[in-house]
C-alpha positions as CSV (number, residue, x, y, z in Angstrom):
1,M,17.2,3.0,4.9
2,L,17.3,6.2,7.5
3,R,16.1,9.6,6.2
4,E,17.3,12.8,7.1
5,S,15.5,14.7,9.9
6,G,13.0,17.3,8.7
7,P,9.2,16.8,8.2
8,R,8.1,13.5,7.0
9,P,7.1,12.5,3.8
10,A,3.2,12.0,2.9
11,V,1.7,8.7,3.5
12,R,0.7,7.4,0.2
13,V,-2.4,5.7,0.4
14,A,-5.8,5.6,-1.7
15,L,-9.1,3.9,-0.1
16,K,-12.2,2.5,-1.6
17,G,-15.1,4.7,-0.8
18,G,-17.2,3.3,2.3
19,D,-20.1,1.5,0.5
20,G,-20.1,-1.4,2.7
21,V,-19.5,-4.1,0.0
22,R,-16.4,-6.6,0.8
23,R,-14.2,-6.7,-2.1
24,L,-10.6,-8.3,-2.6
25,L,-9.0,-4.8,-2.1
26,D,-10.0,-2.0,0.1
27,G,-7.2,0.5,-1.4
28,A,-3.7,0.8,-2.0
29,W,-0.6,1.8,-0.2
30,W,2.8,2.9,-1.9
31,P,5.2,3.0,0.7
32,Y,8.6,4.6,0.3
33,S,11.1,1.5,1.7
34,R,10.8,-1.9,2.4
35,D,11.2,-1.1,6.1
36,L,8.4,-1.9,8.0
37,A,9.3,-0.7,11.3
38,V,9.6,3.0,9.8
39,E,6.7,2.7,7.2
40,L,3.7,1.1,9.2
41,P,3.5,3.5,12.2
42,A,2.9,6.0,9.4
43,L,0.3,4.5,7.8
44,I,-1.5,3.4,10.9
45,G,-1.6,6.9,12.0
46,V,-3.4,7.8,9.1
47,L,-5.9,4.6,9.0
48,D,-6.5,4.8,12.6
49,P,-8.8,8.0,12.7
50,L,-10.3,6.7,9.6
51,W,-11.2,2.9,10.2
52,G,-10.6,2.3,13.8
53,R,-7.7,1.5,15.9
54,V,-5.7,-1.3,14.0
55,T,-4.5,-3.9,16.4
56,R,-2.6,-6.4,14.1
57,I,-1.2,-6.6,10.4
58,A,0.1,-9.7,8.4
59,V,2.3,-9.7,5.6
60,N,4.0,-12.0,3.4
61,P,7.8,-11.7,4.0
62,R,8.5,-12.3,0.3
63,Y,9.4,-8.2,-0.3
64,W,10.1,-7.4,3.1
65,P,13.7,-8.1,4.7
66,V,12.4,-7.6,8.4
67,V,9.3,-8.4,9.6
68,P,9.1,-6.7,13.5
69,H,6.6,-8.7,15.7
70,K,5.5,-5.4,17.2
71,V,5.4,-1.8,16.1
72,A,4.4,1.6,18.3
73,V,1.8,4.1,17.0
74,R,0.9,6.9,18.9
75,G,0.4,5.3,22.1
76,H,-0.6,1.6,21.4
77,V,1.1,-1.4,20.0
78,V,0.4,-3.1,16.8
79,K,1.2,-6.7,16.3
80,V,3.0,-7.7,13.1
81,G,2.7,-11.2,11.7
82,W,3.6,-12.9,8.5
83,F,2.3,-15.9,6.5
84,K,4.3,-17.0,3.3
85,A,1.5,-19.5,1.6
86,E,-1.7,-17.9,2.7
87,Q,-1.1,-14.4,2.0
88,D,-0.7,-12.4,-1.4
89,A,2.9,-11.4,-1.5
90,H,1.7,-7.8,-2.6
91,K,-1.1,-7.2,-0.1
92,L,-1.2,-6.1,3.7
93,L,-4.1,-7.2,5.6
94,L,-5.0,-5.0,8.5
95,L,-7.2,-6.0,11.7
96,S,-9.3,-3.9,14.2
97,N,-10.8,-5.6,17.1
98,T,-13.9,-3.1,17.1
99,V,-14.5,-2.6,12.9
100,G,-13.0,-5.6,11.1
101,R,-10.7,-6.3,8.5
102,W,-8.8,-4.4,5.4
103,D,-6.6,-5.8,2.9
104,L,-4.5,-2.8,0.7
105,L,-2.4,-3.6,-2.4
106,V,1.2,-2.8,-1.5
107,I,2.8,-1.0,-4.5
108,P,6.7,-1.7,-4.8
109,P,8.3,1.3,-3.5
110,G,10.5,1.9,-6.7
111,T,7.4,2.1,-8.8
112,P,7.2,5.0,-11.4
113,A,4.5,7.7,-10.4
114,D,2.4,6.9,-13.4
115,S,2.2,3.0,-12.7
116,A,1.8,3.9,-8.8
117,A,-1.3,6.1,-9.8
118,R,-2.7,3.3,-12.2
119,L,-2.3,0.7,-9.4
120,M,-4.2,2.9,-6.8
121,A,-7.0,3.8,-9.1
122,A,-7.4,0.2,-10.2
123,A,-7.2,-1.2,-6.3
124,C,-10.4,1.2,-5.7
125,D,-12.3,1.1,-8.3
126,P,-15.8,-0.2,-7.0
127,A,-17.1,-0.7,-10.9
128,G,-13.4,-2.3,-11.5
129,P,-12.5,-6.2,-12.2
130,A,-12.2,-7.9,-9.0
131,L,-8.3,-8.7,-8.9
132,T,-6.1,-10.2,-6.2
133,A,-3.1,-7.7,-5.3
134,S,-0.9,-10.2,-7.2
135,A,-3.1,-10.0,-10.4
136,L,-3.3,-6.1,-10.6
137,M,0.6,-6.0,-10.2
138,A,1.0,-8.7,-13.1
139,E,-1.5,-6.6,-15.0
140,E,0.6,-3.5,-14.7
141,A,3.8,-5.5,-15.5
142,A,2.6,-6.6,-18.7
143,R,1.4,-3.4,-19.4
144,G,5.1,-2.2,-19.0
145,A,6.1,-4.8,-20.9
146,G,3.7,-5.3,-23.8
147,G,4.4,-1.1,-24.3
148,A,7.5,-1.8,-26.2
149,G,9.4,-0.4,-23.1
150,D,7.6,2.6,-21.7
151,G,8.7,2.3,-18.4
152,T,5.5,1.6,-16.8
153,A,6.4,-2.0,-15.0
154,P,7.6,-1.4,-11.5
155,R,11.5,-1.0,-11.1
156,P,13.8,-3.1,-9.0
157,A,14.5,-1.9,-5.8
158,S,17.9,-1.0,-6.5
159,E,16.4,2.0,-8.9
160,E,13.9,3.4,-6.4
161,P,13.6,6.9,-6.3
162,E,13.6,9.0,-3.1
163,D,10.1,10.8,-3.4
164,E,8.0,10.4,-5.8
165,T,4.4,11.1,-5.6
166,P,1.5,9.9,-8.1
167,S,0.3,12.6,-10.5
168,T,-3.4,11.0,-10.6
169,G,-4.4,12.9,-13.4
170,G,-7.7,12.4,-12.2
171,A,-7.5,8.6,-12.0
172,I,-8.5,8.7,-8.4
173,P,-11.3,10.8,-7.1
174,A,-9.5,13.0,-4.3
175,S,-12.1,11.6,-1.8
176,R,-10.5,8.4,-2.2
177,L,-6.7,9.5,-1.9
178,V,-5.4,10.1,1.6
179,M,-2.3,12.1,1.6
180,G,-1.4,12.3,5.4
181,M,1.0,12.7,8.2
């Protein structure tokens, strides 16, 4: 998907606090499209100053039509790989040679803002249940299905809105919601 020229929309990402405890997810990312070549540079541009230089990324290709081998980000190249069976389809794995590893829930681009806000909050909740990315997505889908069609389940890609931003309603502390670029 090509965007018209103009200011880039903010990167929609929420991160857990830095308590040093390793969990299944370190936060959540809500990309605008399924185009990794467009979406990854903006995400990495926000994360590099916070986490250290990202050098590698791994995705499950189930929901990504094209997985580039490399993406250029502010003067360096990040290698991108994929794993089908070994990696959760709703997770993005980021690696740094100096700092370590981070796992982000990937919220589908067409997800309604209220669902995205709940998913971001759940992925960042240090007191919440230790759920995998796919388990969080299934829980949110069940919430939508069990809620008598209240519209909270993620929408199919064909119904993606252009630029929804989560209305967090206090669900994600401002210190954990990172809206960059």
